[in-house]
N, CA, C and O atoms as a Maestro MAE file, in Angstrom:
{
 s_m_m2io_version
 :::
 2.0.0
}

f_m_ct {
 s_m_title
 :::
 protein
 m_atom[340] {
  # First column is atom index #
  i_m_mmod_type
  r_m_x_coord
  r_m_y_coord
  r_m_z_coord
  i_m_residue_number
  s_m_chain_name
  s_m_pdb_residue_name
  s_m_pdb_atom_name
  i_m_atomic_number
  :::
  1 25 10.048 -23.727 22.872 1 A "UNK " " N  " 7
  2 3 10.314 -22.288 22.547 1 A "UNK " " CA " 6
  3 2 8.504 -21.855 21.448 1 A "UNK " " C  " 6
  4 15 7.917 -22.322 20.471 1 A "UNK " " O  " 8
  5 25 8.370 -21.068 22.139 2 A "UNK " " N  " 7
  6 3 6.776 -20.416 21.691 2 A "UNK " " CA " 6
  7 2 7.040 -19.503 20.525 2 A "UNK " " C  " 6
  8 15 7.918 -18.647 20.628 2 A "UNK " " O  " 8
  9 25 6.159 -19.663 19.150 3 A "UNK " " N  " 7
  10 3 6.381 -18.804 18.269 3 A "UNK " " CA " 6
  11 2 5.289 -17.551 18.284 3 A "UNK " " C  " 6
  12 15 4.107 -17.408 18.595 3 A "UNK " " O  " 8
  13 25 6.047 -16.973 17.923 4 A "UNK " " N  " 7
  14 3 5.086 -15.310 17.599 4 A "UNK " " CA " 6
  15 2 4.888 -14.706 16.310 4 A "UNK " " C  " 6
  16 15 5.933 -14.268 15.829 4 A "UNK " " O  " 8
  17 25 4.331 -14.622 15.931 5 A "UNK " " N  " 7
  18 3 3.830 -13.855 14.459 5 A "UNK " " CA " 6
  19 2 4.085 -12.205 14.508 5 A "UNK " " C  " 6
  20 15 3.340 -11.378 15.035 5 A "UNK " " O  " 8
  21 25 5.068 -12.010 13.966 6 A "UNK " " N  " 7
  22 3 5.138 -10.416 14.027 6 A "UNK " " CA " 6
  23 2 4.730 -9.650 12.543 6 A "UNK " " C  " 6
  24 15 5.237 -10.093 11.512 6 A "UNK " " O  " 8
  25 25 3.861 -8.569 12.487 7 A "UNK " " N  " 7
  26 3 3.357 -7.775 11.310 7 A "UNK " " CA " 6
  27 2 4.928 -7.611 10.834 7 A "UNK " " C  " 6
  28 15 5.825 -7.576 11.676 7 A "UNK " " O  " 8
  29 25 5.143 -7.533 9.691 8 A "UNK " " N  " 7
  30 3 6.223 -6.822 8.937 8 A "UNK " " CA " 6
  31 2 5.584 -5.918 7.586 8 A "UNK " " C  " 6
  32 15 5.140 -6.611 6.670 8 A "UNK " " O  " 8
  33 25 5.534 -4.798 7.464 9 A "UNK " " N  " 7
  34 3 4.819 -4.001 6.677 9 A "UNK " " CA " 6
  35 2 6.469 -3.594 5.677 9 A "UNK " " C  " 6
  36 15 7.528 -3.255 6.203 9 A "UNK " " O  " 8
  37 25 6.213 -3.771 4.136 10 A "UNK " " N  " 7
  38 3 6.941 -3.395 3.514 10 A "UNK " " CA " 6
  39 2 7.093 -1.747 3.109 10 A "UNK " " C  " 6
  40 15 6.115 -1.010 2.992 10 A "UNK " " O  " 8
  41 25 8.174 -1.411 2.961 11 A "UNK " " N  " 7
  42 3 8.621 0.193 2.598 11 A "UNK " " CA " 6
  43 2 7.946 0.627 1.912 11 A "UNK " " C  " 6
  44 15 7.529 1.722 2.289 11 A "UNK " " O  " 8
  45 25 7.464 0.186 0.694 12 A "UNK " " N  " 7
  46 3 6.768 0.644 -0.271 12 A "UNK " " CA " 6
  47 2 5.232 0.456 -0.189 12 A "UNK " " C  " 6
  48 15 4.413 0.796 -1.043 12 A "UNK " " O  " 8
  49 25 5.037 -0.043 0.792 13 A "UNK " " N  " 7
  50 3 3.662 -0.378 1.205 13 A "UNK " " CA " 6
  51 2 3.184 0.951 2.143 13 A "UNK " " C  " 6
  52 15 2.149 1.581 1.924 13 A "UNK " " O  " 8
  53 25 4.070 1.228 3.149 14 A "UNK " " N  " 7
  54 3 4.004 1.905 4.388 14 A "UNK " " CA " 6
  55 2 2.969 2.983 4.104 14 A "UNK " " C  " 6
  56 15 2.062 3.017 4.936 14 A "UNK " " O  " 8
  57 25 2.871 4.207 2.744 15 A "UNK " " N  " 7
  58 3 1.852 5.473 2.780 15 A "UNK " " CA " 6
  59 2 0.560 4.497 2.632 15 A "UNK " " C  " 6
  60 15 -0.138 4.532 3.645 15 A "UNK " " O  " 8
  61 25 0.178 3.815 1.826 16 A "UNK " " N  " 7
  62 3 -0.980 2.796 1.901 16 A "UNK " " CA " 6
  63 2 -1.655 2.304 3.511 16 A "UNK " " C  " 6
  64 15 -2.712 2.290 4.143 16 A "UNK " " O  " 8
  65 25 -0.134 1.916 3.620 17 A "UNK " " N  " 7
  66 3 -0.757 1.127 5.296 17 A "UNK " " CA " 6
  67 2 -1.463 2.138 6.270 17 A "UNK " " C  " 6
  68 15 -2.512 1.982 6.894 17 A "UNK " " O  " 8
  69 25 -0.537 3.311 6.231 18 A "UNK " " N  " 7
  70 3 -1.125 4.659 7.031 18 A "UNK " " CA " 6
  71 2 -2.648 5.367 6.657 18 A "UNK " " C  " 6
  72 15 -3.421 5.968 7.403 18 A "UNK " " O  " 8
  73 25 -2.761 5.036 5.145 19 A "UNK " " N  " 7
  74 3 -4.101 5.687 4.996 19 A "UNK " " CA " 6
  75 2 -5.225 5.023 5.433 19 A "UNK " " C  " 6
  76 15 -6.178 5.583 5.974 19 A "UNK " " O  " 8
  77 25 -5.100 3.291 5.108 20 A "UNK " " N  " 7
  78 3 -6.140 2.431 5.349 20 A "UNK " " CA " 6
  79 2 -6.301 2.054 6.968 20 A "UNK " " C  " 6
  80 15 -7.264 1.435 7.423 20 A "UNK " " O  " 8
  81 25 -5.080 2.586 7.812 21 A "UNK " " N  " 7
  82 3 -5.576 2.511 9.149 21 A "UNK " " CA " 6
  83 2 -6.354 2.875 9.668 21 A "UNK " " C  " 6
  84 15 -6.683 3.818 8.948 21 A "UNK " " O  " 8
  85 25 -7.327 2.873 10.861 22 A "UNK " " N  " 7
  86 3 -7.968 3.713 11.611 22 A "UNK " " CA " 6
  87 2 -7.768 4.062 12.406 22 A "UNK " " C  " 6
  88 15 -8.684 4.621 13.009 22 A "UNK " " O  " 8
  89 25 -6.224 3.997 13.111 23 A "UNK " " N  " 7
  90 3 -5.986 4.358 14.692 23 A "UNK " " CA " 6
  91 2 -4.278 4.855 13.535 23 A "UNK " " C  " 6
  92 15 -3.329 4.106 13.769 23 A "UNK " " O  " 8
  93 25 -4.092 5.615 12.806 24 A "UNK " " N  " 7
  94 3 -2.994 6.392 12.138 24 A "UNK " " CA " 6
  95 2 -2.362 7.248 13.074 24 A "UNK " " C  " 6
  96 15 -1.206 7.670 13.073 24 A "UNK " " O  " 8
  97 25 -3.383 7.463 13.953 25 A "UNK " " N  " 7
  98 3 -2.466 8.679 15.259 25 A "UNK " " CA " 6
  99 2 -1.627 8.073 16.059 25 A "UNK " " C  " 6
  100 15 -0.821 8.736 16.710 25 A "UNK " " O  " 8
  101 25 -1.691 6.425 16.158 26 A "UNK " " N  " 7
  102 3 -1.345 6.064 16.868 26 A "UNK " " CA " 6
  103 2 0.328 5.214 16.125 26 A "UNK " " C  " 6
  104 15 1.118 4.547 16.792 26 A "UNK " " O  " 8
  105 25 0.435 5.494 14.799 27 A "UNK " " N  " 7
  106 3 1.149 4.808 14.221 27 A "UNK " " CA " 6
  107 2 2.482 5.671 13.660 27 A "UNK " " C  " 6
  108 15 2.262 6.871 13.499 27 A "UNK " " O  " 8
  109 25 3.568 5.293 13.408 28 A "UNK " " N  " 7
  110 3 4.742 6.058 13.123 28 A "UNK " " CA " 6
  111 2 4.293 6.746 11.679 28 A "UNK " " C  " 6
  112 15 3.504 6.187 10.919 28 A "UNK " " O  " 8
  113 25 4.778 7.772 11.461 29 A "UNK " " N  " 7
  114 3 4.802 8.513 10.284 29 A "UNK " " CA " 6
  115 2 5.518 7.813 9.058 29 A "UNK " " C  " 6
  116 15 5.112 7.523 7.932 29 A "UNK " " O  " 8
  117 25 6.563 7.673 9.607 30 A "UNK " " N  " 7
  118 3 7.768 7.428 8.522 30 A "UNK " " CA " 6
  119 2 7.900 5.712 8.762 30 A "UNK " " C  " 6
  120 15 7.875 5.194 9.879 30 A "UNK " " O  " 8
  121 25 8.010 5.140 7.781 31 A "UNK " " N  " 7
  122 3 8.508 3.542 7.763 31 A "UNK " " CA " 6
  123 2 9.892 3.144 8.494 31 A "UNK " " C  " 6
  124 15 10.096 2.034 8.985 31 A "UNK " " O  " 8
  125 25 10.703 4.088 8.495 32 A "UNK " " N  " 7
  126 3 12.203 3.840 8.776 32 A "UNK " " CA " 6
  127 2 11.961 3.814 10.215 32 A "UNK " " C  " 6
  128 15 12.521 2.956 10.897 32 A "UNK " " O  " 8
  129 25 11.221 4.629 10.709 33 A "UNK " " N  " 7
  130 3 10.862 4.770 12.514 33 A "UNK " " CA " 6
  131 2 9.944 3.540 12.822 33 A "UNK " " C  " 6
  132 15 9.966 3.215 14.009 33 A "UNK " " O  " 8
  133 25 9.370 3.001 12.241 34 A "UNK " " N  " 7
  134 3 8.203 1.888 12.747 34 A "UNK " " CA " 6
  135 2 9.306 0.532 12.437 34 A "UNK " " C  " 6
  136 15 9.197 -0.502 13.097 34 A "UNK " " O  " 8
  137 25 10.427 0.697 11.289 35 A "UNK " " N  " 7
  138 3 11.048 -0.321 11.375 35 A "UNK " " CA " 6
  139 2 12.271 -0.213 12.394 35 A "UNK " " C  " 6
  140 15 12.678 -1.270 12.876 35 A "UNK " " O  " 8
  141 25 12.719 0.660 12.660 36 A "UNK " " N  " 7
  142 3 13.864 0.648 13.893 36 A "UNK " " CA " 6
  143 2 13.162 -0.110 15.016 36 A "UNK " " C  " 6
  144 15 13.539 -1.177 15.501 36 A "UNK " " O  " 8
  145 25 11.796 0.791 15.450 37 A "UNK " " N  " 7
  146 3 10.964 -0.183 16.541 37 A "UNK " " CA " 6
  147 2 10.766 -1.397 16.608 37 A "UNK " " C  " 6
  148 15 10.900 -2.047 17.645 37 A "UNK " " O  " 8
  149 25 10.337 -1.974 15.242 38 A "UNK " " N  " 7
  150 3 10.160 -3.240 14.746 38 A "UNK " " CA " 6
  151 2 11.277 -4.464 14.971 38 A "UNK " " C  " 6
  152 15 11.134 -5.618 15.375 38 A "UNK " " O  " 8
  153 25 12.689 -3.562 14.447 39 A "UNK " " N  " 7
  154 3 13.638 -4.811 15.177 39 A "UNK " " CA " 6
  155 2 13.963 -4.823 16.445 39 A "UNK " " C  " 6
  156 15 14.314 -5.857 17.013 39 A "UNK " " O  " 8
  157 25 13.874 -3.562 17.082 40 A "UNK " " N  " 7
  158 3 13.762 -3.556 18.773 40 A "UNK " " CA " 6
  159 2 12.969 -4.764 19.352 40 A "UNK " " C  " 6
  160 15 13.366 -5.686 20.065 40 A "UNK " " O  " 8
  161 25 11.671 -4.483 18.814 41 A "UNK " " N  " 7
  162 3 10.751 -5.552 19.441 41 A "UNK " " CA " 6
  163 2 10.937 -6.929 19.140 41 A "UNK " " C  " 6
  164 15 10.544 -7.834 19.876 41 A "UNK " " O  " 8
  165 25 11.765 -7.155 17.644 42 A "UNK " " N  " 7
  166 3 12.002 -8.429 17.286 42 A "UNK " " CA " 6
  167 2 13.056 -9.492 18.212 42 A "UNK " " C  " 6
  168 15 12.984 -10.621 18.696 42 A "UNK " " O  " 8
  169 25 14.344 -8.062 18.103 43 A "UNK " " N  " 7
  170 3 15.393 -8.880 19.353 43 A "UNK " " CA " 6
  171 2 14.813 -8.691 20.673 43 A "UNK " " C  " 6
  172 15 15.041 -9.687 21.360 43 A "UNK " " O  " 8
  173 25 14.260 -7.947 21.193 44 A "UNK " " N  " 7
  174 3 13.934 -8.494 22.621 44 A "UNK " " CA " 6
  175 2 12.730 -9.291 22.712 44 A "UNK " " C  " 6
  176 15 12.524 -9.723 23.846 44 A "UNK " " O  " 8
  177 25 12.040 -9.545 22.000 45 A "UNK " " N  " 7
  178 3 11.047 -11.059 22.005 45 A "UNK " " CA " 6
  179 2 12.357 -12.301 21.809 45 A "UNK " " C  " 6
  180 15 12.180 -13.282 22.531 45 A "UNK " " O  " 8
  181 25 13.333 -12.338 21.123 46 A "UNK " " N  " 7
  182 3 14.194 -13.276 20.605 46 A "UNK " " CA " 6
  183 2 14.968 -13.502 22.007 46 A "UNK " " C  " 6
  184 15 15.062 -14.656 22.425 46 A "UNK " " O  " 8
  185 25 15.466 -12.548 22.665 47 A "UNK " " N  " 7
  186 3 16.247 -12.655 23.853 47 A "UNK " " CA " 6
  187 2 15.013 -13.379 24.918 47 A "UNK " " C  " 6
  188 15 15.389 -14.367 25.549 47 A "UNK " " O  " 8
  189 25 13.937 -13.028 25.069 48 A "UNK " " N  " 7
  190 3 13.086 -13.923 26.493 48 A "UNK " " CA " 6
  191 2 12.635 -15.113 25.138 48 A "UNK " " C  " 6
  192 15 11.448 -15.412 25.008 48 A "UNK " " O  " 8
  193 25 13.629 -15.677 24.259 49 A "UNK " " N  " 7
  194 3 13.132 -17.044 24.428 49 A "UNK " " CA " 6
  195 2 12.098 -17.364 23.180 49 A "UNK " " C  " 6
  196 15 11.972 -18.551 22.876 49 A "UNK " " O  " 8
  197 25 11.361 -16.387 22.448 50 A "UNK " " N  " 7
  198 3 10.578 -16.621 21.424 50 A "UNK " " CA " 6
  199 2 10.916 -16.547 20.490 50 A "UNK " " C  " 6
  200 15 11.494 -15.554 20.049 50 A "UNK " " O  " 8
  201 25 10.598 -17.893 19.667 51 A "UNK " " N  " 7
  202 3 11.351 -17.764 18.710 51 A "UNK " " CA " 6
  203 2 10.172 -16.785 16.918 51 A "UNK " " C  " 6
  204 15 9.293 -17.528 16.481 51 A "UNK " " O  " 8
  205 25 10.218 -16.271 16.652 52 A "UNK " " N  " 7
  206 3 10.001 -14.948 16.044 52 A "UNK " " CA " 6
  207 2 9.612 -15.108 14.472 52 A "UNK " " C  " 6
  208 15 10.535 -14.975 13.668 52 A "UNK " " O  " 8
  209 25 8.418 -15.360 14.025 53 A "UNK " " N  " 7
  210 3 8.243 -14.932 12.664 53 A "UNK " " CA " 6
  211 2 8.114 -13.752 11.762 53 A "UNK " " C  " 6
  212 15 7.143 -13.026 11.975 53 A "UNK " " O  " 8
  213 25 8.807 -13.480 10.933 54 A "UNK " " N  " 7
  214 3 7.907 -11.725 10.260 54 A "UNK " " CA " 6
  215 2 7.075 -12.337 9.270 54 A "UNK " " C  " 6
  216 15 7.436 -13.122 8.393 54 A "UNK " " O  " 8
  217 25 5.626 -11.789 9.556 55 A "UNK " " N  " 7
  218 3 4.973 -11.968 8.362 55 A "UNK " " CA " 6
  219 2 4.530 -10.850 8.093 55 A "UNK " " C  " 6
  220 15 3.922 -9.967 8.699 55 A "UNK " " O  " 8
  221 25 5.118 -11.089 6.599 56 A "UNK " " N  " 7
  222 3 4.591 -9.509 5.612 56 A "UNK " " CA " 6
  223 2 3.455 -9.486 5.297 56 A "UNK " " C  " 6
  224 15 2.788 -10.498 5.078 56 A "UNK " " O  " 8
  225 25 3.044 -8.318 5.221 57 A "UNK " " N  " 7
  226 3 1.631 -7.985 5.633 57 A "UNK " " CA " 6
  227 2 1.110 -7.762 3.968 57 A "UNK " " C  " 6
  228 15 1.706 -7.072 3.140 57 A "UNK " " O  " 8
  229 25 -0.081 -8.493 3.748 58 A "UNK " " N  " 7
  230 3 -0.760 -8.184 2.119 58 A "UNK " " CA " 6
  231 2 -2.144 -7.404 2.617 58 A "UNK " " C  " 6
  232 15 -3.208 -7.872 3.022 58 A "UNK " " O  " 8
  233 25 -1.697 -5.982 2.419 59 A "UNK " " N  " 7
  234 3 -2.815 -5.064 2.666 59 A "UNK " " CA " 6
  235 2 -4.134 -5.289 1.728 59 A "UNK " " C  " 6
  236 15 -5.132 -4.731 2.185 59 A "UNK " " O  " 8
  237 25 -4.304 -5.900 0.672 60 A "UNK " " N  " 7
  238 3 -5.808 -6.023 0.213 60 A "UNK " " CA " 6
  239 2 -6.123 -7.548 1.137 60 A "UNK " " C  " 6
  240 15 -7.329 -7.771 1.240 60 A "UNK " " O  " 8
  241 25 -5.183 -8.632 1.828 61 A "UNK " " N  " 7
  242 3 -5.978 -9.253 2.978 61 A "UNK " " CA " 6
  243 2 -6.216 -8.790 3.873 61 A "UNK " " C  " 6
  244 15 -7.212 -9.130 4.512 61 A "UNK " " O  " 8
  245 25 -5.566 -8.032 4.188 62 A "UNK " " N  " 7
  246 3 -6.059 -7.183 5.385 62 A "UNK " " CA " 6
  247 2 -7.574 -6.791 5.493 62 A "UNK " " C  " 6
  248 15 -8.598 -7.072 6.116 62 A "UNK " " O  " 8
  249 25 -7.180 -6.120 4.687 63 A "UNK " " N  " 7
  250 3 -8.879 -4.968 4.222 63 A "UNK " " CA " 6
  251 2 -10.034 -5.897 3.831 63 A "UNK " " C  " 6
  252 15 -11.157 -5.393 3.787 63 A "UNK " " O  " 8
  253 25 -9.868 -7.357 3.506 64 A "UNK " " N  " 7
  254 3 -10.839 -8.454 3.505 64 A "UNK " " CA " 6
  255 2 -11.010 -8.633 4.599 64 A "UNK " " C  " 6
  256 15 -12.023 -8.089 5.038 64 A "UNK " " O  " 8
  257 25 -10.321 -9.300 5.420 65 A "UNK " " N  " 7
  258 3 -10.238 -9.502 6.798 65 A "UNK " " CA " 6
  259 2 -10.867 -8.503 7.996 65 A "UNK " " C  " 6
  260 15 -11.276 -8.812 9.115 65 A "UNK " " O  " 8
  261 25 -10.804 -7.444 7.470 66 A "UNK " " N  " 7
  262 3 -11.951 -6.479 8.665 66 A "UNK " " CA " 6
  263 2 -12.770 -6.496 7.889 66 A "UNK " " C  " 6
  264 15 -13.787 -6.801 8.512 66 A "UNK " " O  " 8
  265 25 -13.011 -6.359 6.860 67 A "UNK " " N  " 7
  266 3 -14.483 -5.951 6.122 67 A "UNK " " CA " 6
  267 2 -15.514 -7.134 6.555 67 A "UNK " " C  " 6
  268 15 -16.580 -6.911 7.129 67 A "UNK " " O  " 8
  269 25 -15.064 -8.363 6.212 68 A "UNK " " N  " 7
  270 3 -15.593 -9.605 6.749 68 A "UNK " " CA " 6
  271 2 -16.186 -10.007 7.851 68 A "UNK " " C  " 6
  272 15 -17.199 -10.684 8.032 68 A "UNK " " O  " 8
  273 25 -15.220 -9.368 8.771 69 A "UNK " " N  " 7
  274 3 -15.214 -9.493 10.422 69 A "UNK " " CA " 6
  275 2 -16.450 -7.845 10.671 69 A "UNK " " C  " 6
  276 15 -17.254 -7.989 11.592 69 A "UNK " " O  " 8
  277 25 -16.509 -6.826 10.094 70 A "UNK " " N  " 7
  278 3 -16.852 -5.724 10.207 70 A "UNK " " CA " 6
  279 2 -16.078 -5.234 11.253 70 A "UNK " " C  " 6
  280 15 -16.811 -4.672 12.067 70 A "UNK " " O  " 8
  281 25 -14.873 -5.209 11.585 71 A "UNK " " N  " 7
  282 3 -13.879 -4.560 12.304 71 A "UNK " " CA " 6
  283 2 -13.407 -3.539 11.795 71 A "UNK " " C  " 6
  284 15 -13.686 -3.358 10.609 71 A "UNK " " O  " 8
  285 25 -12.507 -2.486 12.517 72 A "UNK " " N  " 7
  286 3 -12.187 -1.269 11.870 72 A "UNK " " CA " 6
  287 2 -10.410 -1.991 11.718 72 A "UNK " " C  " 6
  288 15 -10.069 -2.896 12.479 72 A "UNK " " O  " 8
  289 25 -9.622 -1.535 10.850 73 A "UNK " " N  " 7
  290 3 -8.224 -1.616 10.781 73 A "UNK " " CA " 6
  291 2 -7.297 -1.144 11.759 73 A "UNK " " C  " 6
  292 15 -6.368 -0.448 11.349 73 A "UNK " " O  " 8
  293 25 -7.392 -1.425 13.119 74 A "UNK " " N  " 7
  294 3 -6.792 -1.030 14.067 74 A "UNK " " CA " 6
  295 2 -5.896 -2.041 14.762 74 A "UNK " " C  " 6
  296 15 -6.127 -3.231 14.544 74 A "UNK " " O  " 8
  297 25 -4.984 -1.732 15.507 75 A "UNK " " N  " 7
  298 3 -4.137 -2.471 16.329 75 A "UNK " " CA " 6
  299 2 -4.369 -3.535 16.765 75 A "UNK " " C  " 6
  300 15 -3.408 -4.301 16.826 75 A "UNK " " O  " 8
  301 25 -5.870 -4.092 17.304 76 A "UNK " " N  " 7
  302 3 -6.343 -5.350 17.648 76 A "UNK " " CA " 6
  303 2 -6.486 -6.002 16.410 76 A "UNK " " C  " 6
  304 15 -5.604 -6.802 16.098 76 A "UNK " " O  " 8
  305 25 -7.273 -5.844 15.775 77 A "UNK " " N  " 7
  306 3 -7.571 -6.399 14.103 77 A "UNK " " CA " 6
  307 2 -6.138 -6.943 13.615 77 A "UNK " " C  " 6
  308 15 -5.878 -8.133 13.438 77 A "UNK " " O  " 8
  309 25 -5.246 -5.857 13.427 78 A "UNK " " N  " 7
  310 3 -3.656 -6.542 12.711 78 A "UNK " " CA " 6
  311 2 -3.346 -7.171 13.637 78 A "UNK " " C  " 6
  312 15 -2.584 -7.939 13.050 78 A "UNK " " O  " 8
  313 25 -3.309 -7.536 14.813 79 A "UNK " " N  " 7
  314 3 -2.775 -8.358 15.410 79 A "UNK " " CA " 6
  315 2 -3.086 -9.748 15.756 79 A "UNK " " C  " 6
  316 15 -2.378 -10.666 16.170 79 A "UNK " " O  " 8
  317 25 -4.496 -9.647 15.441 80 A "UNK " " N  " 7
  318 3 -5.599 -10.994 14.991 80 A "UNK " " CA " 6
  319 2 -5.664 -11.600 13.721 80 A "UNK " " C  " 6
  320 15 -6.188 -12.673 13.421 80 A "UNK " " O  " 8
  321 25 -4.913 -10.570 12.820 81 A "UNK " " N  " 7
  322 3 -4.768 -11.116 11.219 81 A "UNK " " CA " 6
  323 2 -3.699 -11.887 11.642 81 A "UNK " " C  " 6
  324 15 -3.931 -13.093 11.725 81 A "UNK " " O  " 8
  325 25 -2.629 -11.517 11.922 82 A "UNK " " N  " 7
  326 3 -1.484 -11.649 11.727 82 A "UNK " " CA " 6
  327 2 -1.103 -13.175 12.549 82 A "UNK " " C  " 6
  328 15 -0.154 -13.850 12.149 82 A "UNK " " O  " 8
  329 25 -1.746 -13.509 13.442 83 A "UNK " " N  " 7
  330 3 -2.066 -14.993 14.371 83 A "UNK " " CA " 6
  331 2 -2.781 -15.971 13.454 83 A "UNK " " C  " 6
  332 15 -2.927 -17.112 13.893 83 A "UNK " " O  " 8
  333 25 -3.386 -15.604 11.884 84 A "UNK " " N  " 7
  334 3 -3.676 -16.362 11.150 84 A "UNK " " CA " 6
  335 2 -2.837 -16.956 10.056 84 A "UNK " " C  " 6
  336 15 -3.101 -17.651 9.075 84 A "UNK " " O  " 8
  337 25 -1.768 -16.460 10.543 85 A "UNK " " N  " 7
  338 3 -0.876 -16.914 9.532 85 A "UNK " " CA " 6
  339 2 0.265 -17.845 9.654 85 A "UNK " " C  " 6
  340 15 0.937 -18.131 8.663 85 A "UNK " " O  " 8
  :::
 }
 m_bond[339] {
  # First column is bond index #
  i_m_from
  i_m_to
  i_m_order
  :::
  1 1 2 1
  2 2 3 1
  3 3 4 2
  4 3 5 1
  5 5 6 1
  6 6 7 1
  7 7 8 2
  8 7 9 1
  9 9 10 1
  10 10 11 1
  11 11 12 2
  12 11 13 1
  13 13 14 1
  14 14 15 1
  15 15 16 2
  16 15 17 1
  17 17 18 1
  18 18 19 1
  19 19 20 2
  20 19 21 1
  21 21 22 1
  22 22 23 1
  23 23 24 2
  24 23 25 1
  25 25 26 1
  26 26 27 1
  27 27 28 2
  28 27 29 1
  29 29 30 1
  30 30 31 1
  31 31 32 2
  32 31 33 1
  33 33 34 1
  34 34 35 1
  35 35 36 2
  36 35 37 1
  37 37 38 1
  38 38 39 1
  39 39 40 2
  40 39 41 1
  41 41 42 1
  42 42 43 1
  43 43 44 2
  44 43 45 1
  45 45 46 1
  46 46 47 1
  47 47 48 2
  48 47 49 1
  49 49 50 1
  50 50 51 1
  51 51 52 2
  52 51 53 1
  53 53 54 1
  54 54 55 1
  55 55 56 2
  56 55 57 1
  57 57 58 1
  58 58 59 1
  59 59 60 2
  60 59 61 1
  61 61 62 1
  62 62 63 1
  63 63 64 2
  64 63 65 1
  65 65 66 1
  66 66 67 1
  67 67 68 2
  68 67 69 1
  69 69 70 1
  70 70 71 1
  71 71 72 2
  72 71 73 1
  73 73 74 1
  74 74 75 1
  75 75 76 2
  76 75 77 1
  77 77 78 1
  78 78 79 1
  79 79 80 2
  80 79 81 1
  81 81 82 1
  82 82 83 1
  83 83 84 2
  84 83 85 1
  85 85 86 1
  86 86 87 1
  87 87 88 2
  88 87 89 1
  89 89 90 1
  90 90 91 1
  91 91 92 2
  92 91 93 1
  93 93 94 1
  94 94 95 1
  95 95 96 2
  96 95 97 1
  97 97 98 1
  98 98 99 1
  99 99 100 2
  100 99 101 1
  101 101 102 1
  102 102 103 1
  103 103 104 2
  104 103 105 1
  105 105 106 1
  106 106 107 1
  107 107 108 2
  108 107 109 1
  109 109 110 1
  110 110 111 1
  111 111 112 2
  112 111 113 1
  113 113 114 1
  114 114 115 1
  115 115 116 2
  116 115 117 1
  117 117 118 1
  118 118 119 1
  119 119 120 2
  120 119 121 1
  121 121 122 1
  122 122 123 1
  123 123 124 2
  124 123 125 1
  125 125 126 1
  126 126 127 1
  127 127 128 2
  128 127 129 1
  129 129 130 1
  130 130 131 1
  131 131 132 2
  132 131 133 1
  133 133 134 1
  134 134 135 1
  135 135 136 2
  136 135 137 1
  137 137 138 1
  138 138 139 1
  139 139 140 2
  140 139 141 1
  141 141 142 1
  142 142 143 1
  143 143 144 2
  144 143 145 1
  145 145 146 1
  146 146 147 1
  147 147 148 2
  148 147 149 1
  149 149 150 1
  150 150 151 1
  151 151 152 2
  152 151 153 1
  153 153 154 1
  154 154 155 1
  155 155 156 2
  156 155 157 1
  157 157 158 1
  158 158 159 1
  159 159 160 2
  160 159 161 1
  161 161 162 1
  162 162 163 1
  163 163 164 2
  164 163 165 1
  165 165 166 1
  166 166 167 1
  167 167 168 2
  168 167 169 1
  169 169 170 1
  170 170 171 1
  171 171 172 2
  172 171 173 1
  173 173 174 1
  174 174 175 1
  175 175 176 2
  176 175 177 1
  177 177 178 1
  178 178 179 1
  179 179 180 2
  180 179 181 1
  181 181 182 1
  182 182 183 1
  183 183 184 2
  184 183 185 1
  185 185 186 1
  186 186 187 1
  187 187 188 2
  188 187 189 1
  189 189 190 1
  190 190 191 1
  191 191 192 2
  192 191 193 1
  193 193 194 1
  194 194 195 1
  195 195 196 2
  196 195 197 1
  197 197 198 1
  198 198 199 1
  199 199 200 2
  200 199 201 1
  201 201 202 1
  202 202 203 1
  203 203 204 2
  204 203 205 1
  205 205 206 1
  206 206 207 1
  207 207 208 2
  208 207 209 1
  209 209 210 1
  210 210 211 1
  211 211 212 2
  212 211 213 1
  213 213 214 1
  214 214 215 1
  215 215 216 2
  216 215 217 1
  217 217 218 1
  218 218 219 1
  219 219 220 2
  220 219 221 1
  221 221 222 1
  222 222 223 1
  223 223 224 2
  224 223 225 1
  225 225 226 1
  226 226 227 1
  227 227 228 2
  228 227 229 1
  229 229 230 1
  230 230 231 1
  231 231 232 2
  232 231 233 1
  233 233 234 1
  234 234 235 1
  235 235 236 2
  236 235 237 1
  237 237 238 1
  238 238 239 1
  239 239 240 2
  240 239 241 1
  241 241 242 1
  242 242 243 1
  243 243 244 2
  244 243 245 1
  245 245 246 1
  246 246 247 1
  247 247 248 2
  248 247 249 1
  249 249 250 1
  250 250 251 1
  251 251 252 2
  252 251 253 1
  253 253 254 1
  254 254 255 1
  255 255 256 2
  256 255 257 1
  257 257 258 1
  258 258 259 1
  259 259 260 2
  260 259 261 1
  261 261 262 1
  262 262 263 1
  263 263 264 2
  264 263 265 1
  265 265 266 1
  266 266 267 1
  267 267 268 2
  268 267 269 1
  269 269 270 1
  270 270 271 1
  271 271 272 2
  272 271 273 1
  273 273 274 1
  274 274 275 1
  275 275 276 2
  276 275 277 1
  277 277 278 1
  278 278 279 1
  279 279 280 2
  280 279 281 1
  281 281 282 1
  282 282 283 1
  283 283 284 2
  284 283 285 1
  285 285 286 1
  286 286 287 1
  287 287 288 2
  288 287 289 1
  289 289 290 1
  290 290 291 1
  291 291 292 2
  292 291 293 1
  293 293 294 1
  294 294 295 1
  295 295 296 2
  296 295 297 1
  297 297 298 1
  298 298 299 1
  299 299 300 2
  300 299 301 1
  301 301 302 1
  302 302 303 1
  303 303 304 2
  304 303 305 1
  305 305 306 1
  306 306 307 1
  307 307 308 2
  308 307 309 1
  309 309 310 1
  310 310 311 1
  311 311 312 2
  312 311 313 1
  313 313 314 1
  314 314 315 1
  315 315 316 2
  316 315 317 1
  317 317 318 1
  318 318 319 1
  319 319 320 2
  320 319 321 1
  321 321 322 1
  322 322 323 1
  323 323 324 2
  324 323 325 1
  325 325 326 1
  326 326 327 1
  327 327 328 2
  328 327 329 1
  329 329 330 1
  330 330 331 1
  331 331 332 2
  332 331 333 1
  333 333 334 1
  334 334 335 1
  335 335 336 2
  336 335 337 1
  337 337 338 1
  338 338 339 1
  339 339 340 2
  :::
 }
}
C-alpha cells in the first residue's frame, strides 16, 4: 500500500494561512469549504488503495521551509513541504 501525506490545515489557522499563501486566488475562502474538499480527496484516495496520512501543517515551519529554499508559498511548495513529514 502506497502512503500519501495530505496537508491538513487547522480551522484556527485558516485566515493566517490564506494571508501567507502566494496563490490565495486558487484557495477556498472559507475553511469549511476547504475541509469538505479535503475529506472528499481523502476518501477518494483511500478508495484507490492509498494509505493516507493527515499532516497538520505548522505555518511557521512552512514559512521557514519556503524562505530557506527561496520559493513562494504556493501549491507546489506546500506539496513538497508535506512530503518531508
